[in-house]
C-alpha positions in Angstrom: 0.0 0.0 0.0 2.8 2.4 0.9 4.6 1.7 -2.4 1.4 2.4 -4.4 0.9 5.7 -2.6 4.6 6.6 -3.3 4.2 5.7 -7.0 1.0 7.7 -7.2 2.7 10.7 -5.6 5.7 10.5 -7.9 3.3 10.3 -10.9 1.5 13.3 -9.8 4.7 15.3 -9.3 5.9 14.3 -12.8 2.5 15.3 -14.4 2.6 18.7 -12.7 6.2 19.2 -13.8 5.2 18.4 -17.3 2.4 20.9 -17.2 4.7 23.6 -16.0 7.4 22.7 -18.6 4.9 23.0 -21.5 3.1 26.1 -20.2 2.9 28.5 -23.2 2.6 31.6 -20.9 3.5 34.0 -23.7 7.1 32.8 -24.3 6.0 30.9 -27.4 4.6 33.9 -29.2 7.5 36.2 -28.3 9.8 36.9 -31.3 10.0 38.3 -34.8 7.4 37.3 -37.3 6.9 37.8 -41.0 3.4 38.1 -42.5 2.0 37.7 -45.9 -1.6 38.8 -46.6 -3.3 37.6 -49.8 -6.5 39.0 -51.2 -9.5 36.9 -52.1 -8.0 36.2 -55.5 -4.8 34.9 -54.0 -2.6 37.9 -54.9 -0.3 39.4 -52.2 -2.0 42.5 -50.8 0.4 43.3 -47.9 3.5 42.0 -46.2 5.1 43.1 -43.0 7.5 42.1 -40.2 7.1 42.7 -36.6 8.2 41.7 -33.1 5.5 40.4 -30.8 5.9 40.3 -27.0 3.4 38.9 -24.6 2.7 41.4 -21.8 1.3 39.3 -18.9 -1.5 36.9 -18.5 -4.1 39.3 -19.8 -3.6 38.2 -23.4 -2.2 41.5 -24.5 0.6 41.7 -27.0 3.1 44.5 -27.4 3.8 45.0 -31.1 7.3 46.4 -31.8 9.4 47.2 -34.9 6.3 46.9 -37.2 7.3 47.6 -40.8 5.3 47.0 -44.0 7.5 45.5 -46.8 4.9 46.4 -49.4 3.8 49.9 -50.4 0.2 51.0 -49.9 -1.5 54.4 -50.1 -3.6 53.2 -47.1 -0.6 53.2 -44.8 1.9 55.9 -45.6 3.3 56.6 -42.2 2.7 56.7 -38.5 0.8 53.4 -38.0 -0.1 52.2 -34.5 -0.4 48.5 -33.7 -2.1 46.4 -31.0 -2.7 42.8 -30.5 -4.2 40.0 -28.3 -3.7 36.3 -28.0 -5.0 33.3 -26.1 -2.7 30.3 -26.0 -3.0 26.8 -24.6 -0.6 23.9 -24.7 -0.4 20.2 -23.9 2.0 17.8 -22.3 4.2 17.6 -25.4 4.6 21.3 -25.6 2.3 21.9 -28.7 1.1 25.5 -28.7 -2.3 26.5 -30.1 -4.8 29.3 -29.6 -6.3 32.5 -31.0 -4.6 35.7 -32.3 -5.8 39.1 -33.1 -4.0 42.3 -34.3 -5.0 45.7 -35.4 -3.0 48.2 -37.4 -4.3 51.7 -37.6 -3.0 54.2 -40.2 -1.4 57.5 -39.1 -1.3 59.0 -42.5 -3.7 59.0 -44.2 -5.9 58.6 -41.0 -8.9 56.4 -40.7 -7.7 53.0 -42.1 -7.7 49.9 -40.0 -6.2 46.5 -40.9 -7.6 43.7 -38.6 -6.1 40.2 -38.4 -7.9 37.3 -36.7 -6.3 33.9 -36.7 -5.1 30.8 -35.0 -1.7 30.1 -33.5 -0.2 26.7 -34.1 3.5 26.4 -33.1 5.6 28.8 -35.2 2.7 29.7 -37.5 -0.2 32.1 -37.2 -2.9 31.9 -40.0 -6.3 33.3 -40.5 -8.3 36.1 -42.2 -7.8 39.9 -42.5 -10.0 42.8 -43.3 -9.1 46.4 -44.2 -11.6 49.2 -43.7 -11.3 52.9 -44.1 -11.1 55.6 -46.7 -11.6 55.4 -50.5 -9.7 52.5 -52.0 -8.7 51.2 -48.6 -10.9 48.2 -48.2 -10.5 44.5 -48.7 -10.1 41.1 -47.2 -8.4 37.8 -47.5 -6.2 35.3 -45.8 -2.8 35.7 -44.0 0.0 33.6 -42.7 2.7 34.7 -40.2 5.8 32.7 -39.6 8.4 33.1 -36.9 11.7 34.3 -38.3 
């Protein structure tokens, strides 16, 4: 009986240690990412790179070093970015969850690019929409990969 109790305790400790070891508490989304956004016809509409940093358990992301690598009259300069995430993991360390990001134009003002997707390991994929001024609307799919 004593041996069974000891084995059960050791098993519980190992299981709890595994949970802690694979806890994706933001560290798995931190890093530099490259994104490609395609329109509904499959043509590239936007591309950018950025650094994402999890800022606590609230699901908020700090978006740093954001830079479009494509030219667009909808985003000339002064963009502001914000993001959110919800991550979960399993005993083998596989990360999954939801991702959201907004990019608001500075000049010209009034344009918003919204990304909603799913995190799976080193890839984030989903859909995007652009709303705003004349000629600054659209939607499609995106993929972000960790660099």
